[in-house]
Each structure stands twice: as structure tokens, then as C-alpha cells.
C-alpha positions as CSV (number, residue, x, y, z in Angstrom):
1,M,0.0,0.0,0.0
2,L,2.8,2.4,1.0
3,A,4.8,1.5,-2.1
4,G,1.7,2.3,-4.2
5,C,1.3,5.7,-2.6
6,R,5.0,6.4,-3.1
7,S,4.8,5.5,-6.8
8,C,1.7,7.7,-7.2
9,Q,3.5,10.7,-5.5
10,V,6.5,10.2,-7.8
11,S,4.2,10.0,-10.8
12,V,2.4,13.2,-9.8
13,L,5.7,15.0,-9.2
14,S,7.1,13.9,-12.6
15,E,3.9,15.0,-14.4
16,T,4.0,18.4,-12.6
17,I,7.6,19.0,-13.6
18,S,6.8,18.0,-17.2
19,K,4.1,20.6,-17.3
20,R,6.4,23.3,-15.9
21,M,9.0,22.4,-18.6
22,K,6.4,23.0,-21.3
23,R,5.4,26.4,-19.9
24,T,7.6,29.2,-21.1
25,L,8.4,31.9,-18.6
26,K,9.3,35.1,-20.4
27,F,11.5,36.8,-17.8
28,R,12.7,40.4,-18.5
29,A,16.0,41.9,-17.5
30,G,15.7,43.3,-13.9
31,E,12.9,40.9,-12.8
32,W,13.5,38.5,-9.9
33,A,13.3,34.7,-10.0
34,E,13.5,31.9,-7.5
35,V,15.6,28.9,-8.2
36,R,13.5,25.7,-7.7
37,S,14.4,23.1,-5.2
38,E,17.1,20.5,-5.9
39,E,14.5,17.8,-6.2
40,E,12.4,19.7,-8.7
41,I,15.5,20.6,-10.9
42,L,16.9,17.0,-10.8
43,S,13.6,15.8,-12.1
44,T,13.9,17.9,-15.2
45,L,17.3,16.5,-16.2
46,D,18.2,13.4,-18.2
47,Q,20.8,11.0,-16.7
48,G,23.5,13.1,-18.3
49,A,22.3,16.0,-16.1
50,R,21.1,18.0,-19.1
51,L,18.0,19.7,-20.2
52,D,17.6,20.3,-24.0
53,G,21.4,19.6,-24.2
54,L,22.3,22.2,-21.6
55,P,24.2,20.8,-18.6
56,F,23.1,21.7,-15.0
57,M,26.5,22.2,-13.3
58,P,27.4,21.2,-9.7
59,Q,28.0,24.8,-8.6
60,M,24.4,25.7,-9.5
61,L,23.1,23.5,-6.6
62,Q,24.1,26.1,-4.0
63,Y,21.5,28.5,-5.5
64,C,18.5,26.1,-5.1
65,G,15.8,28.0,-3.2
66,K,17.5,31.4,-3.6
67,R,16.0,34.5,-5.2
68,L,18.2,36.1,-7.8
69,Q,17.8,39.0,-10.2
70,V,17.6,38.3,-13.9
71,L,20.4,40.1,-15.8
72,K,19.4,39.2,-19.3
73,R,17.1,36.9,-21.1
74,A,19.4,34.4,-22.8
75,H,17.3,33.9,-26.0
76,K,20.5,34.0,-28.0
77,T,24.2,33.6,-27.3
78,C,27.6,33.4,-29.0
79,D,29.3,30.1,-29.9
80,T,33.0,30.1,-29.1
81,V,33.5,26.4,-29.7
82,F,33.2,26.5,-33.5
83,P,34.0,29.6,-35.6
84,V,32.4,32.4,-33.6
85,R,28.7,32.8,-34.5
86,G,25.3,33.6,-33.1
87,R,23.1,30.9,-31.8
88,R,19.5,30.7,-30.6
89,M,18.7,29.3,-27.2
90,S,15.2,28.5,-25.9
91,N,13.7,29.1,-22.5
92,A,16.8,30.4,-20.7
93,V,18.1,33.5,-18.7
94,H,21.2,34.7,-17.1
95,L,20.9,35.4,-13.4
96,D,23.2,37.7,-11.3
97,V,25.7,34.9,-10.6
98,R,28.8,33.6,-12.4
99,C,30.5,30.2,-12.5
100,D,33.1,29.9,-9.7
101,G,35.0,27.2,-11.6
102,E,35.7,25.1,-8.6
103,A,34.3,21.9,-10.2
104,Y,36.4,22.5,-13.3
105,G,40.0,22.5,-12.1
106,G,39.8,26.1,-10.8
107,C,38.8,27.6,-14.1
108,Q,38.9,31.4,-13.7
109,A,36.8,32.5,-16.8
110,G,33.9,33.5,-14.5
111,C,31.2,32.8,-17.2
112,L,27.6,33.8,-16.7
113,I,25.5,30.7,-16.0
114,F,22.6,29.8,-18.2
115,W,19.4,28.9,-16.3
116,K,16.6,27.1,-18.1
117,T,13.2,28.6,-17.1
118,A,12.1,25.1,-16.0
119,W,14.5,25.5,-13.1
120,L,13.0,28.8,-12.0
121,K,9.8,30.3,-10.8
122,R,8.6,33.8,-10.9
123,V,8.7,36.0,-7.8
124,D,5.7,38.2,-7.4
125,G,6.7,41.8,-7.0
126,E,10.3,43.2,-6.7
127,C,12.5,41.5,-4.1
128,G,15.4,43.3,-2.5
129,G,17.0,40.4,-0.7
130,R,17.8,36.7,-1.2
131,K,15.9,33.9,0.3
132,A,17.8,31.4,2.5
133,P,18.8,28.3,0.4
134,G,16.8,25.9,2.6
135,S,17.9,22.3,2.1
136,A,20.1,23.0,-0.9
137,G,23.7,21.9,-0.7
138,T,26.8,21.5,-2.8
139,A,28.4,18.5,-1.2
140,Q,29.0,15.7,-3.7
141,G,26.7,12.8,-3.0
142,V,23.4,11.2,-3.9
143,R,20.0,12.9,-3.3
144,S,16.5,12.0,-4.2
145,K,15.8,10.7,-7.7
146,A,12.4,11.3,-9.3
147,S,11.1,9.3,-12.2
148,G,12.9,10.3,-15.4
149,G,15.4,12.6,-13.6
150,C,18.9,12.1,-12.3
151,T,20.8,12.3,-9.0
152,E,23.3,14.8,-7.7
153,Q,25.9,12.1,-8.3
154,D,24.9,12.2,-12.0
155,V,25.4,16.0,-12.0
156,W,29.0,15.6,-10.7
157,A,29.7,12.7,-13.1
158,G,28.5,14.9,-16.0
159,I,31.4,17.3,-15.7
160,H,34.0,14.9,-17.3
161,R,34.2,13.6,-20.8
162,S,34.4,9.9,-21.1
163,G,37.9,8.5,-21.6
164,G,41.1,9.0,-19.7
165,V,41.1,10.3,-16.2
166,N,44.8,11.3,-15.7
167,E,45.8,14.9,-15.5
168,E,47.0,15.1,-19.1
169,Q,43.9,13.5,-20.6
170,L,41.2,15.1,-18.3
171,A,38.7,17.1,-20.2
172,F,35.7,18.9,-18.8
173,I,32.1,19.4,-19.9
174,C,30.4,22.6,-18.9
175,Q,27.8,24.9,-20.4
176,A,30.4,26.8,-22.4
177,T,31.7,23.6,-24.1
178,Q,28.1,22.4,-24.9
179,I,26.6,25.6,-26.4
180,P,26.7,24.3,-30.0
181,Y,24.6,21.3,-28.9
182,A,22.1,23.2,-26.7
183,T,21.3,25.8,-29.3
184,T,20.1,26.2,-32.9
185,D,21.1,28.3,-35.9
186,L,20.5,32.0,-35.7
187,N,21.1,34.2,-38.8
188,W,22.1,37.8,-38.2
189,W,19.3,39.1,-40.4
190,D,16.6,37.4,-38.4
191,V,14.7,40.5,-37.2
192,R,12.9,38.5,-34.4
193,Q,16.0,38.4,-32.3
194,Y,16.3,42.2,-32.2
195,I,12.6,42.6,-31.3
196,E,13.2,40.2,-28.4
197,D,16.3,42.1,-27.4
198,Y,14.1,45.2,-27.0
199,T,11.0,43.6,-25.5
200,S,13.0,41.6,-23.0
201,E,14.8,44.8,-21.9
202,N,18.1,43.3,-22.7
203,A,19.0,46.3,-24.8
204,S,17.6,49.9,-24.8
205,L,16.4,51.5,-27.9
206,A,19.2,54.0,-27.9
207,R,21.8,51.2,-27.6
208,M,20.2,49.3,-30.5
209,V,20.1,52.4,-32.7
210,R,23.8,53.1,-32.0
211,G,24.6,49.4,-32.8
212,F,22.8,49.4,-36.1
213,L,24.4,52.7,-37.1
214,Y,27.9,51.4,-36.4
215,M,27.2,48.1,-38.2
216,G,25.9,50.0,-41.3
217,C,29.0,52.2,-41.3
218,H,31.3,49.1,-40.8
219,K,29.7,47.2,-43.6
220,L,30.0,50.1,-46.0
221,A,33.6,50.8,-45.0
222,N,34.6,47.3,-45.8
223,A,32.5,46.8,-48.9
224,G,35.5,47.6,-51.2
225,I,34.0,50.7,-52.7
226,G,36.9,53.0,-51.8
227,V,35.1,55.1,-49.1
228,G,36.3,53.2,-46.0
229,A,38.7,55.8,-44.8
230,I,36.2,58.6,-45.3
231,L,33.4,56.8,-43.5
232,R,35.7,55.9,-40.6
233,W,36.8,59.6,-40.4
234,L,33.1,60.8,-40.4
235,Y,32.2,58.2,-37.8
236,D,35.0,59.5,-35.5
237,R,34.0,63.1,-36.1
238,G,30.3,62.4,-35.3
239,Q,31.3,60.5,-32.1
240,R,33.5,63.3,-30.9
241,L,30.5,65.7,-31.1
242,W,28.6,63.8,-28.4
243,G,31.5,62.2,-26.6
244,G,31.1,58.8,-28.2
245,I,33.5,56.0,-28.8
246,P,35.9,56.2,-31.7
247,Y,35.8,53.6,-34.6
248,P,36.7,50.4,-32.7
249,R,38.2,48.3,-35.5
250,R,41.7,49.5,-36.1
251,Y,44.9,47.5,-36.2
252,G,48.3,47.5,-34.5
253,S,51.4,48.2,-36.6
254,I,54.0,45.8,-35.2
255,P,54.9,43.3,-38.0
256,L,53.6,39.8,-37.7
257,G,56.3,37.5,-36.1
258,A,57.9,40.5,-34.4
259,K,58.1,40.5,-30.6
260,T,55.3,42.6,-29.0
261,P,56.2,44.5,-25.8
262,G,55.5,43.2,-22.3
263,G,54.9,45.1,-19.1
264,E,54.3,43.5,-15.7
265,L,52.7,45.4,-12.8
266,G,52.0,42.6,-10.5
267,L,48.4,43.7,-10.1
268,Q,46.3,42.1,-7.4
269,P,42.6,41.9,-6.8
270,G,41.2,45.1,-5.4
271,E,43.7,47.5,-6.9
272,L,42.5,50.4,-9.0
273,V,43.8,50.7,-12.5
274,R,43.1,53.0,-15.5
275,V,42.8,51.4,-18.9
276,K,45.2,53.2,-21.2
277,S,44.1,55.2,-24.3
278,Y,43.1,53.3,-27.4
279,D,46.1,54.7,-29.3
280,A,48.5,53.7,-26.6
281,I,47.1,50.1,-26.7
282,L,47.3,50.0,-30.5
283,A,51.0,50.7,-30.2
284,T,51.5,47.4,-28.3
285,L,49.7,45.3,-30.9
286,D,50.8,43.4,-34.0
287,Q,48.9,43.6,-37.3
288,C,46.5,40.9,-36.0
289,N,45.7,43.0,-32.9
290,K,47.5,40.6,-30.6
291,N,50.0,41.2,-27.8
292,R,52.0,38.1,-26.9
293,G,49.1,36.0,-28.3
294,L,46.3,37.8,-26.6
295,Y,43.8,39.5,-28.9
296,F,42.6,43.0,-28.2
297,D,38.9,43.0,-29.3
298,A,36.8,45.9,-30.5
299,E,34.5,45.2,-27.6
300,M,37.3,46.4,-25.2
301,V,37.5,49.9,-26.8
302,P,34.6,51.4,-24.8
303,F,36.6,50.9,-21.6
304,C,39.7,52.7,-22.7
305,G,40.6,55.7,-20.6
306,R,38.4,54.6,-17.7
307,T,39.2,53.5,-14.2
308,Y,38.2,50.1,-12.7
309,R,39.1,47.8,-9.9
310,V,41.0,44.5,-10.5
311,L,38.8,41.5,-10.0
312,Q,41.4,38.8,-10.4
313,R,44.5,37.6,-12.1
314,V,43.7,34.8,-14.5
315,T,46.1,31.9,-15.0
316,R,43.9,29.1,-16.1
317,I,40.7,28.6,-18.0
318,V,38.8,25.7,-19.6
319,D,39.2,25.7,-23.4
320,E,35.7,25.6,-24.8
321,K,36.8,23.7,-27.9
322,T,38.6,20.8,-26.2
323,G,37.4,20.9,-22.6
324,K,41.1,20.9,-21.5
325,L,42.3,23.2,-18.7
326,L,44.7,25.8,-20.2
327,E,47.5,27.4,-18.2
328,F,48.4,30.9,-19.3
329,K,52.1,31.6,-19.8
330,N,51.5,35.3,-19.0
331,P,48.7,36.0,-16.4
332,C,45.8,38.2,-17.7
333,I,43.7,40.6,-15.7
334,I,39.9,40.7,-15.3
335,L,38.4,44.0,-14.2
336,E,35.2,44.4,-12.2
337,G,32.2,45.1,-14.4
338,V,34.2,45.0,-17.6
339,A,32.7,42.4,-20.0
340,C,31.8,42.1,-23.6
341,E,28.7,44.2,-24.4
342,S,28.4,43.0,-28.0
343,R,28.2,46.5,-29.4
344,Y,30.4,45.7,-32.5
345,S,30.2,41.9,-32.9
346,E,29.1,40.9,-36.4
347,C,26.5,38.0,-36.5
348,R,26.0,38.3,-32.7
349,L,25.0,41.9,-32.1
350,F,23.6,42.5,-28.6
351,C,24.5,39.0,-27.4
352,P,23.7,38.9,-23.6
353,R,26.5,36.4,-22.6
354,S,28.8,39.2,-21.2
355,I,32.1,37.3,-21.3
356,Y,34.8,38.9,-19.2
357,S,37.5,40.8,-21.2
358,Y,41.1,39.7,-20.6
359,W,43.7,42.5,-20.2
360,R,47.4,42.6,-20.5
361,E,49.1,44.6,-17.7
362,I,50.8,46.7,-20.4
363,W,47.3,48.0,-21.3
364,L,46.7,49.2,-17.7
365,E,48.3,51.6,-15.3
366,R,47.9,52.0,-11.5
367,V,46.0,55.0,-10.2
368,G,45.4,56.4,-6.7
369,E,42.3,55.4,-4.7
370,K,40.6,58.8,-5.2
371,R,40.5,58.5,-9.0
372,V,37.5,56.3,-9.6
373,E,35.6,57.0,-12.9
374,G,33.2,55.1,-15.2
């Protein structure tokens, strides 16, 4: 009799979760969401700890039962596994938390985590605090297993690729490595994505207008019709009039193969630094815009000349293409609040993924505590 009741309870729970998965929650940026209980989330996952191909990672367990603010609706993203491109993702958001990397060999990339809306519930009204996590935990072990779901042990087992387990062969599986398999094609000309960028409040109308104006200018400047230099000059003149950002796609002059300059400051988390001017940084780059192998991207230009606090020194990250842990020969710097805003990225304009920018110390300079801008 008891066994029958238990079976009925599991069946009802499984059916309830299934209905939740089919119901799409259209969160907007700035809203609050509550992460569902561990049991509810585990019941949405297959035995590989995935939903629609997207892994639920061990470090996400600590947020079960907590209330977190929605940063962006993750209806699209960029794929950094294959040649960089835009991808469509269904029923997902980014909350105000980043991956701590502890389960992935100490990866320091600090990626925003994708949360499927089936793992969340809407919070009525605005919430200024966070709810206690309740029974949620992060210790590796086995928890309840609902019909069709997985266990916490499965979540932990899902972080490694099958194959070798020694240090040289170890390869990780995380959300970043699985983006191509948890998303579908998204063409840059699909207008629906831009409508959703606006209606989700991911991007303001002013930001979108500026982005389209830049992209139009960039396309014409590189169309091979002999007006590129004039258009870039006009773009810069217009930007100066209202204090805007100069044309962000210029190139360094150091010949390919030649040694690019280094400069070590020994920066530590918490220190204040100013990003050098765009021209000063260009002087350190080769003709592929790299300094000792690190690319200076156009998305970093808006931060030039501003002051920020050092978040951390980065010495290791998981390579999205292989899942292997990479050790940097020269440490890079991550700055607080400085991440890709996808202002100038072809095929992935207004992508909400907000990947941290990596800075060489030669692109930065120390400043006094009183000089805080931007």
C-alpha cells in the first residue's frame, strides 16, 4: 500500500515538472526569479544531467531555493566552440551569478551561468533580498531521484568527458563547451532576435540604434567601394561631437612575427587601474591586434581611458573547444564590471553572454584610490 502511494507521488511530481517544462516563462531583465528546489530541478534532467542539451552544473546547486535577479534573457548567445557565430537558445536566462570554476579544475573564466526557465519560478513583486537556500547543498553525493530525472551524483559525473582520467587527458564538460549542442542556428538578419532584445529589456532602444548605425558604417567601410577611410573619419567626427567611442576596429602596426612589448605590474585583486588610451594600446599590438598571443577585441575599446578595480589575475581557463584546462604563460587581468557588451560583434549583435575581457598589464596603469571613474 505504501509502495503504491509512493509510486503515485513520484508520478504526480514527474507530471507536474513536465508541465512546468512546457510552460515558457518570459522573464525580462531586472525581474526576480526563485531557483527551484534541488528535487524539482533534478527531475527535469536526463541522466547526463542536461535539459535540452544544456548541462546543469554542480556549482548551481548552491542556489537552489534562492532568489536572484535576472540580468538578461538568454534567448541567444555566441558560440565560441566553432567559428564564432550567433546561436538561438530556448527558454533560458542569465541570473546575477557567475561560475566559480571550482568543479572545473579552478577555471577562472567566470562565465555567466545559463538557467533554463524550467529551473526557476517567478517571484511576485520586486525583491530586494535573497531567500535562504533551505535544504540546498553542494556536497558531492546522492540525493532523491524522481522518475525520469537524475541524481546529484549524476550531476557531478557529468562534468567529465568519457575516456582518460589522468591529469593530461582530463577534459571537462560545462555549459560553455556544450553551447553548440544546446542551441540552434540564428542568422544575423533574423529580425525577431532584435525585437526580443528590446521587449526583454536586454538592450535599450538607444543602444540598439547606435549598434545598427555602427554596423551599417562598418559594412560600407569594408565593402570595397573605396570610401572606407572617409566613412571611418566621419564616424569619429560624429562620435566626438557627443562624446562617443571612436571607430573600434583599427589594427596595430607591429609586423607579424615580431616580438610585442610586455609590461608586468604585479596587479592584485582590489587594486585600482586605468585602462590606457586606445592609441596607446594599439602601439602594443601586432597587425592581427595581438600582444603576446592575446587578442585586443573591438568590444574592449569602450573601456579605454576609464578606471576600474582589478577583479582577479587569470592563470587558467577551460578551453571551450577541447574541454582541457589551459595554463596561461602570462597572467591576464579581469576588471570588475568589464565584460563584452556585444556592441560591435558581427553576427551576434547584442549577445547577452557578457564574457569577461582579458587585459594585458601593459594596457593598464595604476591610479590612486581617489581617482575612480566610469
